[in-house]
N, C-alpha and C positions, 0 to 999 in steps of 0.2 A: 690458672688468669691471664689471659688475651691483654695485652697492655699495646694500645695505638697511642704513639707518641704524638702525633696531628695529625689534623682534620685530612690532608693530602696524604700523608701513608694509611690510613682508613677508608680511602677510597674505593678499593676494590672491596672491603668486608661488607661497606655501606650497599654496595650493588648488588652483592652475595644476601642481602636482608630485605631488599625490598623488592621480594616474590612472594606472593601467597603459597606455592607449592612450596617454596625453600621453608618457609616459616612452619607450615607445616611437617615437613619431615623432621627439621629439629624437634616440635614438640611431641611429635611420634618417638623420637629416640631418648629425650627427657624420661617419657613415661615409660618406657620399656626396657631401657640401659643400652641393649644391644640389638642390629635387628638386621638379617640377611637382606639383600637387595628384593629376593622374591617376598620376602614378607611386606616392604615397604611398597613395592609396586602393587601389591594386592589392598593394602589399605590405604593406598590412596586411589585405586581404581584405573593405574594408569599403565602402559608397556613398559618395559625394563627398560626398552628404549628412550622411551620419552624419558625414563628417569636418571639415567646416567648423566646428562648435561649439566643438570641440578646436583648430583651428588658429586662430580668434579669441583664444581662451583664452590661448594660448600668446604670439602677437602683442600683447596688451592687456598684461600684465604685460613686454615687453620683450625675451622670449627668443629669438624668431624676428621677422626680417622679410619679406613679400612683395612681390614686384615683377613687372612684367610683362614677358614675354618676347614682344616682338611680332614675334621671328622665327621661333616656332615656331609650328605650324601651330593656328591658334585662338586667339590671343593667350593663351598660358598664364601663368596662376598661379604662382611661382617660390617655392619657399618656402628660407630658409636661417637657420642660426645666426647671433645675432648678440654674442653675448658669450661666453667663453674662460672666465670667472672667475665665480661668486660671491661675494661677500662682507658676512657678516651680523655687525652688532656686535649681542651679544647682551645685553651689557652696557652701560649707558652710564659713562662716566667722564669725571670732571673734566679740566679740558684742565691738562697737569701746567705746574707753574709753572717751570720749568727750559728750557723749550721757548720761542722768539721765531719770530715767523712772519710774514713778508714776501709781499705781493701784487704783483707787476707784471705790465702789460700785455706784448701778445707784443711790440710795437712800441718800448716801452722801452730798446732796446738799445743800447749806448754805442757799437759799431762793428760792419760789416759788410762781410762780402765776398761779395756773390752771382752768381750766373748764371741766365739764363735757360732752363727758363721760370723765370719769375718774378712776383710780384705781392703787393701789400697793399690792404685794405680794412676801414674801418670796420664797423660795424654798419650803417650807411645806403648807402654807395654805396663803388664802387672809389676807390681815390685813384691819380690820374691812369690812366696806363695800363699794362697788360700787359705783359710780358716788358721791361720797360724798368727795368734796378737802379737808373737814377734817380730814382725814387720813394721808395725805399727810404729817401731822404734828404728826402721833404716833411716840413714841420713839424705835417702832419695823421698821420702815423705816430703819433705817442705817444695818438691814439685806437681805433688799429686794435686790431682782433678777428683778424683772421686772417691769417697771411701764407705765402708756397712758395717754392719755388726748388731746382731740381735739383741744384746742388752749389754747395758754399760754406760758411760759417762766420757764425754770429750773436753778438756778446761782447754781455753784460749785465755791470754793474758793479752790486753786490749790495749794498746798504747792511747795516752791519754794527754793531745795537747793544747788542752785549752789555756787561755791566759789564766795565771792567777788573780786576777782584779776581777775574772767574772764566775757567775755560778751556773752551774749545769741546772736546767730547765727539766729536760728530755733526754731519752736514749731509744736508740733504734737498732734492731737487725734485718738485713733483707737476706733472706740464702733459700734456694734452691733444695727440697729436700721430700722422704718419702720415704714407708717403709720398708722391709726387706725380707723378704718372702722366699723362703726356697723357691728357686726359679723366679718367675716373674708373676703376681695375681693383684691385680685392680679391686680385689674385696682382701684386703689383709688388713684390719685394724694395727695401729699402734700407737700407743700412749706415749708422747715425746715431752718431756720435761725440761724448762730453762729454768736458770740461775742467774744470779748476778750478788758478785760478793759475797756467796753463798744463802742468799736471800732466795725461796723459791717463789719465782713467778707465776708458776701455773703450769697447764696439763693441754697439750692441743693431740687431740685424733688424728694421727694421718688414717686416710680411708684406703691408701693402697700401696700396692711397689709397681709403677706402670711397666707393661714391656709390650703394650697391644701394638704399637710405633715406632719406628727407631728415634731416637732425639733428633732434634734439629743438629746438633753439636755433636751426636756422641760420635766415637771414630767408628771409619770402619772395620777396624777389625776386633772391633768388643763384638762378644757373640750375641746373637741375637736373642737368646731365652736369657741373658742376664737383665738387671734393672736399666732402662734407656733413660727416663726423664721422670722429674718429678713437679712438685707441684711451688711456685713461687711465693713465700709467706712474709711477712711485714710483719714483727713482732717489736710494740713500741709501750714504754712506760714513761708517762707523765704526771703532772700532779693531778691528775684526775683518776690515774688508777694504771691499769696494763692491757693492753689492747692486740688483739691478732686480729689483718686487714679488715682495723676501725671497729671489729666485735670484742665487748670487752671480756678481758679471760680471767682476772682477778681485780681486787683492790689494791692492791699493791703500789704504792706509789713512788715517784723518782725519787723524794725525799727517804722514803727508806732503804736508798740503797746503799747509802754509805760513798757516792762519788763527789772526790770531790778534786778538783783542777791540779794538772800536773802529776797525780798519782793515777797510774793503769788499771784497768776493772777487768775483774775474771768473768767471764759469762762460758758459762758451762752447759751442755746439751746432753742428752741422752734417755736412755730408756731404765728404766728402773724395776727391779725386782720386785715384786708382788703388785707390779700395776695388774689393772685388766683386762689389757691389751697390749702383751709383750710381743710386738710384732718387730721389733727391730726398729733399723736408722741409715738412712744411704744420703751423703750430704754431696749435692753435684757441683763440681766448679767450672770456671770458666770455657773449658774444653769437654765438655760434658753435658747433657741433658738440652733443655731447651730455651737459656733464658743469656747465656753469655755473661756471667759476671761470677767471681769469688763471695766470700762471705761477706757482706757489705755491712759497717758499723757507722753510727752517728749519733755524736751529740749535739743538741741545742743547748744554748747557752745566753746569759745576759747579766748586766754588771750587777755585781752586787749591791744590794740598796744599804 
């Protein structure tokens, strides 16, 4: 998801979309997933030179990525779509007074049960060795900015500072995540399960483990053939049910979670044995990926009637 927080911030994006040729390019890429510059030029009946400026404009706005296909004849440049949604905040709203937000680093879990392939790293270096779950207990994990595993779970104890005179009316968690493939693979589905206080909220299927372009925040030392970025997802639980990016995930409501003001909440995420797609999980913190945030938890609340 590409998030534009103001109209001024989105000016270059709006210019990029204000071209019939560039809209045709995007439609072709949506239809075919990946196309070389030669293929695009042939379909649009233009020269490569005439196409280049349009491609650079779309790339600079974060709408597409360009990668080199060394297996193709002549080391062709391959274009692909990078985002499935564009969210534009037209009106700047004041932060609501009845929402409390807490951010936790990906390594601040209170419990884990993970299986290889797996690993954990700070923004500066790997923590220990890859594929050894023992390093998920290393003290440096509290500074971790990325972690990954093939199957298993992580549990976070989320502090709850809602006043005791208030009722919790909703819960949300925003996080950047992807699958965990051998190397990288944009088409590597993984069924990721979510729980609050051991209540299953539902399953979201990650489409892949993305490495077609370096993450905007991913450090230079990180290998190019490892996970580079994820998708920013928003999971919410309200009085109407559980939703992910606004789409209903299950009928579980906030009243079923046993949330109480002043009592910590247990949030669990993982890939379970027996799932239809056991494709692993990668979590990105503030120092990796594309979004510059840790795991962001929020509670909405209102006076007890």
